[in-house]
N, C-alpha and C positions, 0 to 999 in steps of 0.2 A: 549730764552732770558734770561737775568740776573734778579736778584732780584730787582734792582732799577727800571727796567722798569715795573715789576709787581707792585711795590709799587706805582709808578706813576699812573698807571691805577686804582689801588685800591682808591687812593685819588680822582682822577677825578670822577670816577663812585659814589663814596660815596658823593661828593659835589653836583653832579647832582641829586642823591637820596634824599638828604636833601631838595633840592629845590622842587622836585616832592612831597615829603612828607608834606612840609609846604603848598604848593598849594593845595593838596588834603584835608588837614585838614581845611584850611580856607574856601575852597569853598564847603566842605562837599561832595567830590567826591571820591568814593571808589577806582576806577581803578588808578588814580594818586597816591593816598595814598599807596596802596598795591605795586605798581610799585616802589615807592620811598623806601619802606621798603626792597623790593627785591634788589634794587640796593645798599643799604647800607650793606646788609648782604652777599650777595652771593660771594663776592671776598674772604671771609674767607674760603670757601669750594672748590674753583676751583684754582688748582695750576698752570696750563698752561696759558701763556699769550694770546695766540691766542683763546683759549676756553674762557677766561675771556672777551676778546673783543667781541666775537661772542655773548655770553650770555648777555653782557651789551648792545649791539646794539639792541637785541631783547626786552630787558626790557625798553630800551628808547623808542622803537617804539610802544609798546603796548597801551599807552594812546592816540597816535594819530589814531589808527585804531580801538579801541573798546571804543565806547562812550556810557556809561550808565547813 
């Protein structure tokens, strides 16, 4: 895929990560907070679009399956 598609996914996962981060900070919940930080940071280290989507989907699902 091309650079525009990767940029779009970076922005999308970053925005969702910001929401997770704000929720985790406000509710004092560790898992959504860390997942939000991960969603905002990981696209800078993964260059492949499909890998970016896969890692993003995993980070999005973590707060639903791990409740601490």
